[in-house]
N, C-alpha and C positions, 0 to 999 in steps of 0.2 A: 347308092355306096348300102352294101349288106354288110353288117359285122358280124365276124363267126362267133356265135354267142358259143358253141363248143370249146374253143381256144380260150374266150373268156371265164369261162366257167374251171377250166384247166388250170388256169393261171390262178385262179382265186382260191383255188381248193387246195394245189402245192404250195402258194404262200403261205394261206392260212395254219395248214398242217406245217410248215417249216417254223412259223414263228411261235405256236403253242410246243413245239419239241424243244425249239432253243430256249425258251420261258420252263420249262420241265427241267432241262439240263442244267440252265443257272439255277433253279430252285435248290437242284442235288447238290452244288457246288456248295452254296449257302449252307446248306444240312452240313457237309462234310465241315465246314469251318465253325460250326457250331460243335457237331462232334468234340471236335481237337479244343474249342474252349471248354466245353464239358468236362474231358478229359484233364485239363490242365487245373481246374479248380477242383475236381474232387481227389483227384491221385498225385498232383504236382508233376505229372510227367505229360508227355506227349502221346498223342495217339496218332500211329503214322496210317491206318486207314482210312482216318478222315482228312489229314492234311493229301494223300492221295487222290482222294474222290475229290477234293476241291481244285485241287491242281489239274486232274485231267477233264473237270468237268467244264472250266474256265478256259482251257485250252481248245477244249471242242467248240465254244462260243467263241472265241477267239477266230479259228479258224473258219466257221461259217460267217462272220462279218467279213476275215479277208478274201474270203470265196466272194461273198456278195459286192464287195469294192472292184475286184478284179473285172468281176461281170460287167460292173456300171462303167469303169473309167476305159476309153478307147483306147488311149496310149499302152495298156498292158498286154496288148493283144498282138 
């Protein structure tokens, strides 16, 4: 039995890249929440940009997680 090292390397590279991308997007979502809280503290109003940024980033993270679950669970196919 000879493992396909190229395929293993590709899987490792893609999984590492997606993991880093999800962490960065999640961090941007947290940054959006921080902007929202900062706007509330300083001006007493909300910051729509921060709320929109956080919502879109967390939605993207949830979509990646849902797609991963879809790929793992065979009953969804």
